[in-house]
C-alpha positions in Angstrom: 6.6 17.1 -8.4 4.1 15.0 -10.4 2.9 12.1 -8.3 4.2 9.0 -9.9 4.9 5.1 -9.6 8.4 4.6 -8.3 8.3 0.9 -8.6 6.0 -2.1 -8.7 6.0 -5.5 -6.8 4.4 -8.9 -6.5 4.7 -12.3 -5.0 2.8 -15.3 -5.7 3.8 -16.6 -2.1 2.9 -15.3 1.4 6.3 -13.8 1.7 7.0 -10.6 3.6 8.7 -8.9 0.8 7.7 -8.7 -2.8 9.8 -9.0 -6.1 10.4 -5.9 -8.4 8.7 -6.3 -11.6 8.6 -4.4 -14.9 5.0 -4.1 -14.5 2.0 -5.5 -12.9 -1.6 -5.9 -14.0 -4.5 -5.0 -11.6 -7.7 -6.7 -12.0 -10.8 -4.9 -11.0 -12.4 -6.5 -7.8 -9.5 -8.8 -7.3 -6.0 -7.1 -7.0 -2.6 -7.7 -8.6 -2.6 -10.6 -11.0 -0.6 -13.6 -9.8 0.1 -11.9 -6.3 -0.8 -14.0 -3.1 -3.0 -11.2 -1.7 -5.3 -11.1 -4.9 -8.9 -12.1 -4.5 -12.5 -11.0 -3.6 -12.0 -12.4 0.1 -9.1 -11.7 2.7 -5.9 -13.4 1.7 -3.7 -12.1 4.5 -3.3 -14.9 7.0 -4.1 -13.4 10.2 -7.4 -12.1 8.6 -8.2 -15.3 7.1 -8.0 -17.1 10.6 -10.5 -14.4 11.7 -13.1 -14.6 8.9 -12.0 -16.3 5.6 -15.3 -14.9 3.9 -14.6 -11.3 4.7 -14.4 -9.0 1.8 -10.8 -8.0 0.8 -10.1 -4.3 1.3 -6.4 -4.9 1.1 -6.1 -6.1 -2.6 -3.2 -3.6 -3.4 -0.6 -2.0 -0.8 0.6 1.3 -1.9 3.8 2.8 0.1 5.4 6.2 -0.4 9.2 6.1 -1.4 9.8 8.9 1.1 9.4 6.3 3.9 12.3 4.4 2.6 14.3 7.5 2.4 13.3 8.2 6.2 14.2 4.6 7.2 17.5 4.5 5.2 18.5 7.9 6.9 17.7 6.2 10.3 20.1 3.4 9.6 17.8 0.8 8.0 18.7 -1.3 5.0 15.2 -1.3 3.4 14.1 -0.7 -0.2 11.0 -0.9 -2.5 9.3 -4.0 -2.3 11.0 -5.1 1.0 8.0 -4.1 3.1 5.5 -6.2 1.0 3.9 -3.1 -1.1 2.6 -3.8 -4.5 3.3 -0.2 -5.6 5.9 2.2 -4.4 5.0 6.0 -5.0 6.8 9.1 -5.0 5.5 12.6 -4.8 2.1 11.9 -3.1 1.4 12.2 0.7 -0.6 8.8 0.8 -1.3 9.0 4.6 -3.2 12.3 4.2 -5.5 10.9 1.8 -9.2 10.3 3.1 -10.9 6.8 2.8 -12.6 6.6 -0.5 -9.9 8.5 -2.3 -9.4 7.1 -5.9 -5.9 7.0 -7.6 -5.9 7.0 -11.4 -2.6 5.1 -12.0 -1.0 4.9 -15.7 -3.3 4.5 -18.5 -6.4 2.9 -17.0 -5.9 1.5 -13.6 -8.0 3.0 -10.8 -7.8 2.0 -6.9 -9.9 3.1 -4.2 -8.2 3.7 -0.8 -9.8 1.6 2.1 -7.4 2.5 4.9 -4.1 2.4 6.5 -1.7 -0.5 6.6 -1.2 -1.2 10.3 2.4 -2.0 10.9 3.0 -5.2 12.5 5.6 -7.3 14.3 6.7 -9.1 11.3 8.7 -5.6 10.5 10.9 -6.4 13.5 11.5 -9.9 12.4 12.8 -8.4 9.1 14.9 -5.6 10.9 14.9 -5.0 14.4 13.3 -1.6 15.4 11.5 -1.4 12.1 8.2 -1.4 13.5 8.7 1.5 16.0 10.3 3.4 12.9 7.1 3.1 10.9 5.0 4.7 13.9 5.2 8.2 15.0 3.1 11.0 16.6 1.4 13.9 15.0 1.3 17.4 16.6 -1.7 16.5 18.6 0.0 13.3 20.1 -2.1 10.9 17.8 -0.5 7.8 16.5 0.6 8.1 13.1 1.0 4.6 10.9 3.5 5.2 8.2 3.3 1.9 6.4 1.3 3.1 3.6 -2.3 2.5 2.5 -4.5 -0.4 1.3 -6.7 -0.4 -1.6 -9.2 -1.9 -3.9 -9.2 -2.2 -7.5 -12.0 -0.2 -9.3 -10.6 -0.3 -12.8 -8.0 -2.7 -14.2 -4.8 -2.0 -16.1 -1.1 -2.3 -16.4 1.1 -0.4 -13.9 4.8 0.4 -14.3 7.6 2.5 -12.8 7.2 6.1 -14.1 3.4 6.0 -14.9 1.8 9.2 -13.3 -0.8 9.0 -10.5 -4.0 11.0 -10.6 -5.9 11.8 -7.4 -9.6 12.1 -7.0 -11.1 13.0 -3.6 -14.4 11.8 -2.7 -17.5 13.9 -2.6 -19.0 15.2 0.7 -17.3 15.1 4.1 -13.9 13.4 4.0 -13.5 10.5 6.3 -9.9 10.1 8.0 -8.3 6.9 7.3 -8.4 4.2 9.8 -6.3 1.0 9.8 -7.9 -2.0 7.7 
């Protein structure tokens, strides 16, 4: 299967979920036009409280549709946009990407992966048990965070459902993603 955009989402308020849109516009160095998390510096409330001048490494949140499939099978009623992602993907193992991987999306947009999204307790306020369902263990017993990846916008452009996603791995030694 060719990796593609399953759906796109944005919200101008600091709500947990984001609204599905026909398209979103990515702005280089900023994020999603009109989204509450767009900006050069951090916009997530907990991070602003720590250091409002910190660089925003969480401009665009990508989440794989396969997680929704897994969660629905486990009995959760969750759908694209519900977990606050900007771009829902299908056919790409986002969690296996190294830090620095670039994703070319649609005609001109490019995002660079900065790290994993760390599932937080807000998931349990959305639906009890959801945080635990977005965590797992790998074959070596290491914690696996399944809540998608965060990225910065390298090149802007319009993104819509059905757009193809190309993957470019960084040169040199690949660095395993950590939460950002």
